[in-house]
C-alpha angles and dihedrals in degrees: 000000000000091000091050091052091050092050092049091050091050091049090051090050090049091051091050091051092049091049090050094049093047098046126079114252120244092190113103120214121226123235101239124102115233112250108209116225114144106326095247110167122201133181107203118195089324121187119196131166135172089199123034094233098043117055118200093195127023120179091347113183114187132156131197110196123214119249091014132104108251124191136188109212117174139125120286112281096022097115109270094132091042090058090055091046090051091053090049090049093240086130130030120227122224106220141023125354153308108202128198110193088342091304118123109246093216091058095054128092 
């Protein structure tokens, strides 16, 4: 049963990836080139919602430190994968900033 659940989760992830690849992006890149420093990632007062009336994150402050082991440990469905997808710009956040080395993610190419 555990193996079947793992296979089903992987198939769902594959379907999501295929849908993403085949759909036009609504996320606009910025025009600045990323200037590497340390790879410090910060979420500052971030607001994100899949549905307008039900926010997933409100005033989220989160920091991933360079050269450290960072872990996201929460219950299932609490947004761990969404945080990674926000960093990868698979989703666009509504308010405030994600910073990488103090550079606003939305302003980067």
